[in-house]
C-alpha positions, 0 to 999 in steps of 0.5 A: 791317480785312480785306484780300484773300487768295489763296484763291479760292472757287467757289459751285457749282450743278450740273446732272447733268454738266459738263466739266473741264479735261482735257476729260473730261465728268463726271456727278454719277452718274459717267457720261460724256456727249458733249453740250455744256454750258451754264455760267454764270459769275458774277464776284462783286461789281462796280460799286459793290460792291468785295467784299474790299479789298486791304490795306484798299483802299490797296494792290492791286486790289479783289476785284471786279476779280480775280473778273472777270479769273479769270471771263474766263480761265475762260470762255476755257478752258471755250469751248476745251473746247466749252462754251457760256459765259454771264457775269453780267458782263463788265465792272465792272457792279453786279448785285444777287444777285436779278439774278444769280439771275434771269439763271441762271433765264433761261439755265438753265445746266447749271452755275452758278459764282460766283467769289470771293476771300476776305479775312482780318483784317490781323493774320493772316499772309497767307502761311500761306493760299492755295488755293481752296475750293468750296461747294455747297447741294444734295446734287446739287452736292456731288459736282460740288464735290468733283470740281471741287476735285480737278481744279482742284488737280491742274491748277493745283497750288494747295492744295485747301482742300476743299469744303463745304455753304454757305448762300449766296444764289446757292446756295439757288436750285436754278437749274441 
């Protein structure tokens, strides 16, 4: 059996630029701009899809609930910086991957971030794992994923587990 661990995973599709927690605006080409960004946040799983289960579903919240709480908090922070933030879901709603992709295609955000939490086998010492990681698919998003990993690590004091290429459905569509 697997259980939820405290590693956040961010799946990133980026347009040429985005805002960061300190209020600076960074572009993939390292240029600064002053326009507002449209950011689409995707709280992974939801509804009938719980995602990873805490301690086999016996103790603690399901991944879908943690993802939603993180997404709602992220939305507030980004809006304070002036970004226009859209959500794929704002409650415990089930959406297919294609529905999430269709929302992104319709909204055409500058940045798409799918927020998830990973799981471990229950034979692994969960105390030895923490932090966050970022995944990207296109080379345009790689630089953004790297910068985002650095900024999150600095602003949250959480371990940066790095950024990596990921062949995930929501990343394989160049929608942002």
